[in-house]
C-alpha positions as a Markdown table, in Angstrom:
| # | Residue | x | y | z |
|---|---|---|---|---|
| 1 | Unk | 0.1 | 0.2 | 0.1 |
| 2 | Unk | 1.6 | 3.4 | -0.9 |
| 3 | Unk | 1.1 | 6.1 | 1.1 |
| 4 | Unk | -1.6 | 8.6 | 0.1 |
| 5 | Unk | -2.2 | 11.7 | -2.0 |
| 6 | Unk | -4.0 | 13.6 | 0.8 |
| 7 | Unk | -1.6 | 12.5 | 3.7 |
| 8 | Unk | 1.5 | 13.4 | 0.7 |
| 9 | Unk | 0.3 | 16.7 | 0.9 |
| 10 | Unk | -0.2 | 17.3 | 4.3 |
| 11 | Unk | 3.2 | 15.9 | 5.8 |
| 12 | Unk | 6.1 | 18.3 | 6.2 |
| 13 | Unk | 10.6 | 17.9 | 6.3 |
| 14 | Unk | 9.9 | 18.3 | 10.1 |
| 15 | Unk | 13.8 | 20.1 | 9.9 |
| 16 | Unk | 12.9 | 23.2 | 7.8 |
| 17 | Unk | 9.0 | 22.6 | 6.8 |
| 18 | Unk | 9.1 | 22.7 | 3.5 |
| 19 | Unk | 7.1 | 19.9 | 0.7 |
| 20 | Unk | 8.6 | 16.8 | 0.6 |
| 21 | Unk | 8.0 | 14.5 | -2.8 |
| 22 | Unk | 8.1 | 10.4 | -2.8 |
| 23 | Unk | 11.2 | 9.1 | -4.2 |
| 24 | Unk | 11.0 | 7.2 | -7.6 |
| 25 | Unk | 10.9 | 3.6 | -6.2 |
| 26 | Unk | 8.9 | 4.4 | -3.3 |
| 27 | Unk | 11.6 | 3.8 | -0.5 |
| 28 | Unk | 11.1 | 7.3 | 1.4 |
| 29 | Unk | 9.7 | 10.2 | 1.0 |
| 30 | Unk | 12.9 | 13.3 | 0.2 |
| 31 | Unk | 12.2 | 17.6 | 1.2 |
| 32 | Unk | 12.3 | 19.4 | -1.7 |
| 33 | Unk | 14.6 | 21.7 | -0.2 |
| 34 | Unk | 17.0 | 20.2 | 2.4 |
| 35 | Unk | 17.6 | 17.0 | 0.4 |
| 36 | Unk | 17.1 | 14.7 | 3.8 |
| 37 | Unk | 15.1 | 11.4 | 2.3 |
| 38 | Unk | 12.5 | 10.4 | 5.4 |
| 39 | Unk | 12.5 | 5.8 | 5.1 |
| 40 | Unk | 9.4 | 4.1 | 4.8 |
| 41 | Unk | 8.9 | 1.2 | 6.5 |
| 42 | Unk | 6.5 | -0.6 | 6.9 |
| 43 | Unk | 3.9 | 1.9 | 4.9 |
| 44 | Unk | 4.8 | 4.1 | 7.6 |
| 45 | Unk | 7.1 | 7.4 | 6.6 |
| 46 | Unk | 9.5 | 7.3 | 9.4 |
| 47 | Unk | 9.7 | 11.5 | 10.4 |
| 48 | Unk | 12.5 | 11.6 | 12.7 |
| 49 | Unk | 15.4 | 14.4 | 11.5 |
| 50 | Unk | 18.0 | 11.3 | 13.1 |
| 51 | Unk | 16.2 | 8.4 | 10.8 |
| 52 | Unk | 16.9 | 10.3 | 7.5 |
| 53 | Unk | 19.3 | 10.3 | 5.3 |
| 54 | Unk | 21.1 | 13.3 | 2.6 |
| 55 | Unk | 20.8 | 12.8 | -1.4 |
| 56 | Unk | 22.1 | 14.9 | -3.5 |
């Protein structure tokens, strides 16, 4: 089960409150500003800054 578009519209990056977008492989949510990627585990986005990785 993928994350619904409605949920994606209300979730923001905890670090800078910017919009998130789904990664193409649907493994995480990527911040459009700081490029942090929050992993998705068992269809639940882990929205903890300490769990995020940074991608270019």
